[in-house]
Residue, then its C-alpha position, 0 to 999 in steps of 0.5 A: m747695636i750702637k757702638k758706644k753702647r757696646l763699649f759700656i757693655l764691654l765694661i761688664p766682663l772687664s770689671v769682673q775679671l779685674l777682681y782677679l787682682p785683689i783675690n790673687r793677692l789676698a788668697s791663702g791656703g788651698i792646694k797645688p793641683e799638680i800632676p806628674l806630667d807637670q814635672l815634664m814641662p820645661l821652663w822657657p823664660v822666652w814664653a813670657v812674651p806671648y804670656l804677656l801679649a795675651i792681655p793686649l790681644w784680649i783687649f783688642g779682640f773684645l774691642w774689635a768684636g764690638l766694632v764688627m760683630d752682629d748682635k748675636q755674636f757680640m752678646t754671646l761673646v760678652v755674656s759667655s765671658t762674663m759667665a766664665m769669669c764669674i765662675g772663675m772668681i767664685c772658684f778662686i775664692v771658694f777653692p783656692t789653688f796655687v802653683e809652685r814656681p821654679t827659681v829663675t836664675g838667668n840674667d838674659w832679658a827673657s829671664k828678667l821678664l819672667r821674674w818681673i811677672y812672678a814678682n807682680d803676680e802671686v801664685y794663687n788663682a791657678v784653677p781655672s786658668g784665666h788665660a785658658y778660658i778667656s782665650t778659648i772663648l775669644a777663639l770660639a767667637w772669632r772662629r764662628w765669625k770668621p771661620d776661614l781664619s780658624w787656623l789663626w784663632g787655633a794657633i793663637l790659642v795654642i800659643i797662649l796655652l803653651s805660654t802658661l805651661f812653659t812659664r810655669q804659671h799654670y799646671l795642666i789641670d788648670l788649662v783643662i778646666g779653663i778650656g772646659l769652662g770656656v767651651t761650656a760657657y760659650c756653647i750654652v750662651y750661644q744657644v740662648s743668645p737670641r733671647v739675650c739680644y732680643y731687646t736690642t733687635q726689637k729696638k732696632a726694628 
């Protein structure tokens, strides 16, 4: 697949995920999907760093995939991501959920960074966690492409997931459903991906 064409294809999941912003700001009502275990989660402002770094990491992960992955792997990543993102946006609109954040009182750089996140990200769009389903799909895609680095993809995924809990941006249920959505979307699309990239391979032939 021509690399320039892949860049245009990557605009599809990007465009869908950007719907997060208006939905996040316009949502109202809904429920707080908190369970007792969530009360045990500490607030560690320093985890705002990996929480934010997840975004450029996603961008790099998708762009890198566009450069090095074969058609099946690349299209599986794009289609499964788009599917999960569409389902996520529908959930945010039809079944709004929110988090209740603690007050961050510290004056250190990490506390200020976390307050900045809180100020620029409303409390809505909790279930499913976008950090969870995007990171899960990327981890699965790169694990399949570079299985010898499975430990690295797994470690990155765990760090990102923990960052959503320790910044109190998400509850446990948000992550469970987000991970489930990511795994399900990726596995389904991987099974049918030969058909997804059929046109491309035929054109190459």
